[in-house]
N, C-alpha and C positions, 0 to 999 in steps of 0.2 A: 741678548739669552732670557729667553722667558724665567720666572721664577715661578713658584708656585707658594702660595702663602698658605699660613692657620688659616680658617674661618676668624678669628677673633680678633687677625689683623688688619689693620686699613688697607684700602686699597689703592699701591700707588703705580700700576704700570697697566691699567685699564680694563684687569678683570674684577668684576663685582663678587665681594664676596662670598656672598649666598651661594655662589657657583662653585666655590674651591673646597676642596678639605683636604689637611693634612695629617695621618694619624700622627700621635704622638710617640706612638710606638712602633720602629721601621722596622725590617728584616736588618740583617746585622748583612753586612757585604753589599750593599747596594742592590742590584739586580735588574738593571735594564736589560733584560734579555741576553745579554754576551753570553749567557753560560745555564745552563737548565739549573733545577731545583726541585726538590721537593717542599712542597709547604707542610711549616710547621704547627700543624695542630691536627686535631681530629673531627670529625662533623657534630655538630651540636646542632641541634633542629631547634629555633629558637619560634618560631609562629608559622603557620599558614593561613592565617589572618590577611586581607589585603589593608586593614586600620592602622598600621605599621606607619611611623613614620621617618622621614630622615634623619633622624638622631637615632632610632633603634637601627637602623642601618650602619651608620655611619659604630655605634655600639658593637654590632655583630662581625665584625670587619677588622676589630682589633686584634693584634697580633697577638697579647695575652689574653683573650678571651678563653679561649677552649686550653685545654694536656696540648702538650708537644706531640706528637709522633710524625717524624720527617716521611714514613714511608705509606700513610695512610690514605688512599682514594677513594675511600666507602662513600665519599660525602656527595663526589661524583656521579658514582656507580647511582647512588641513589638518583638524581636525576634521570640519569639515564635510562632508567628502571620505571620511573613516573611516567616518559612521554614512550614507553614501549609497553603498555599492560596488554592485556589479554592474555591469557593460556590458550596453549592449542585446541583444548576442549571449545573454549569460547569463541574462539574463529571459527570452529564448526560451525558455528550454528548459521554460519552466513554463508547465503546462495552466489554464485557468480553472477555477475553482469555481462552479458557477452552480445556486442552487438560485430557485425560484418565478421563472424568466425575471430574474433576476438574479444579477450576479459580486459574490460578496461572500471573493473570496479568491482565491489561487493557488498550484498544486500543482507540483513538479519531478515531471517526468516518469520519471525514475530512484525516486523516493520511492515513485509510484503503482506502476510495474511490478512493484518490487523487496519492498513492504509492502504497499500497500492492494489488488491487482487479486485478492489471493485470497477476499475481503471482498467476494462477489459479490451475494450479501445486503442489502448497505450501501451502496458504491460500484457505481459507473455509469458504463463508458469511453464514450465519444459521439465518434465518429471524425470527424464533420461534421456541421455547424450552419449552416442559414442564417444565424445573426445573430452567435453565439459563435467557427466555425468549431470547431476538437478544442477539449474539455471534461472536464469531471469533474462530476456530478452526484448528488445519494441516490436511492436505490431507491424510488420513487413509492408505495412501500405504508408508508413513512416517512411518513406524511402531518403529523405536531404536533412542534409544535418539544419536548414534552416527550419523545418515542418517537424523535426525532431525538437528542436531547442524549442518553437512556441507550444507546441502539446507538454512537453515535458512541462514547463514552465508554468501553465493553467496549471495541471496536476499542482505541484509545491504551492501555487498560491492560492489554492480550494484549500488544501488541508493547513497550511500558516493561519486561513480565515476559522476553520473550523475547530482547532486546537492552537490558542496562540503560543501555548511554554511548548509545543512539539518541536517546530522547526523555529526558536527564536532569532532573533537578528537578521532579518531578510533586509537585505543593502543594495538589490538591483544593482548586483554584480556578478558577471559572468565569469566561467571556470570553463575553460577549456574540457572535452571528455575524449582522451586519445589513448592507444595503449603504452605510448613511450612518448617524449620529451619531442617536439619537435614537429612529427609527425599530426597529419590533418586532422584533424577535430572530427568526432562523427557527429555531435553533435554538443552544447554548452549547456551548463547546468548553474543555477544560483549559487552565489556561495556558499551562502547561510545551509544549504542543504548536501552541500557536495561530500560532507563525510557520513551521511543517512544512506548516500549511493557508494560511498567507499570507493571513489575516483581517487587518482593520484594529483595531488595539489600542488603546486610548486609557490615559493615566496624568494624575495631577494628579503637579504639581510645584511644591513651593513655598521661593522665596529666602526668608531671613529675615536683616534685615537691621537694624544701628544704625547712628546719627550722633551724632560726638561732634567739634564745633569746626570744622563744616561737610565733616568727613569721613566716606565711608559703609564701614564693615565688614560682612564676611560672616559670617554661623554655616558654615563649614565639617564635615561628617564626615568620619570615614574607617571604613568599612565594615568588619564582622567580618571575620577573615581566616576563617572557619567557614561565610558567606554563599556557596553554592552556585552563583549570579554574582556576576563581576567581585568577589572578597571581596579585603578589603585595598584598595580603589580608592578614591577621592575622591567624595564625594555634596556637595552642596547641602544646605541643612538636611532639607529632608521632600520621599519623593516616596514616589507607590505606583502601582500599577495598577487600574483601574477595573473591578472585577470588576458581573457583572450583577448588575442590582435594585439597586443604589449611585448615588444621585446625585455629581454631584463634590462638592459641598458637604460633604456626609453622609463620604465618601471621606478629602476632605482633615482634617476633624477628627478621624476616628479616626487616620490616618495621625499627626497631629501630635502625641494623646496618647500612639501608641503607638513613634514613634521619637525622640520629643526631648523629651516632659513638657512639651508646650505647653497650660496649662488652656483651656477651653473661654471664660473670659472673655480669653483673647489670640487663639484662632485662629481663633473669629469676627471678627475683625477684617478679615481676610486681604480681600486685595483682589486680583478677578480683572483678569489683563492680557492675554491674548490666547494664541496658541496658538504652538508651533513643531511640525513634522513631517521626517518622513526618511523611505525608502525604503530596509533594506538586505539584499543578499543575497548568500548566503552560504552555501555547499553546497546543502543542502535545503532549507535555511530560506529563508523568505519577509518579510522583517519590514517592516511599514508601522505606524507608529510617530506617533502624535499626543500629543502632551503641552498637556494646560492648565496654562498659567500663573500662578502666583499672588505677592505681594508682601506679605509682613507685616514692617512696623518694630516691632520688639523696643523695649523697656526698657532701658536700663543695667543694672539689676541683675539680668537675667534669664539664667541659664545653662540648657542643652539638657539633658536626663539621659535617656538611651535607657532605655525600660521591657521593648523583646520580645527584646533580644539582638544587632540585626542591626548596632550601630553600636557600634564599640570606643572612638571617642572624638572630641570636639568641638575645635574653635581658632575665634576671633574673629580675622580677617585682614581687612587693610584690600582693599578694593578692585578696586585698581588692582595689589596682589600677588594677587590669587585670578586675574586676568586672566593675570600673565604666569606662573602655573604652568599656566594652559590654553593658552597660545600655545606653551609650552617644552616642556613632558612630556608624555606618555600618564600621568600619576596620576587626572585624573578619569574616572569612571565615561561613557563616550562620548556618551550622550544627554544625559548634566547636564552636560556643557559647552555644549550647545545652548543650553538654559535661561538658564545662566548670562551669554551672549551676549546674547542676547536682551535681559537686566540693565543691559549695559553700553550694546546701543543708546538705549533708554528711557532709562536716567538719564544720559547728555550722555558715559560716555565713550569713543565710537566716534561720530566727528563726521564731514562731509561732506568735510572735505578730506584725509579716509584713501584713498588709492588703491585700490579696489573696493569701499567703502562700498556702494553701492546692490545690488553684483555677492553681497554679503555678508549683507544684510539679506534681500536676496530666497531667498538660497539655505536662511536658517532655517526656508523651508514649505518643503523641496524634494519632502516628501509631499503626497497628497491630504489634503484637510483637509475635506472632506463626512461 
């Protein structure tokens, strides 16, 4: 049997105390996922800054930190809304990117006119089309995926050199550009530029959990402050974008090793459990995300160790307390909140007696999952 001990107690079973957190106040009636329940608290925004500490996370997770309201899911809806910004009016400012008679993305008209229009040998503006209306396509002389990838890549390099803040975080990692998942890509594009072209981007996200005495705990990571995106924020255990030419399983195994030091003997036991999706429009960026979700039950003696410098530290936290942090704060990287919410539904921690249950469940797939 695994014993989870408070941080203040000495380690006697192989867990290092800095990794463990046991709240002093717990929900009555256990809560190991055997029955659904509504959490007894309301949404309370603590901070949107990324300079918080683990002590701040622990404080926000406490059951007695906020007033009780067992039917309130507003904190979860707030996170859904944050991942799905952009009114229909704002979305109308984007022009379809059409390749071989298929819409593969969306480009803001300002981004096209200010930055892409001058590359006339690459991008072609179509003012009117019987099927797609106004749209952008690639020059017909670019007829192969390899040629398109090379030429569009040169444009992105040029823009990144001219204005370093325009497309930050160049990774030299390619995402496939295709109308749907698994279909042959028309070309590939630099990951950092994917949202500027509104292509559908996929990722693999895994919740690593531990069971003890009928209660579930999630391993939570705090991102390195040196990360180019969302530095210092919280993640579930493992996540990574799905690059061109790699399967979901292969990518998950790679990310498990790099981000948490999870060996193949454990990572190959991860279970595929579905997907969440969202559409987030902000400025010139049109993010269409689809995240394939995985669960991995880990043994009590396993402690994650980051291998690539992207995670500062890990904590093992009771699932209900993780949910509290999501509802009350902006500490989690936004799309990671969606993946954990999906876990909460599937493990019975959000039940149909909660007002808005079905709406929240549906909103976890607000984007196109094709």
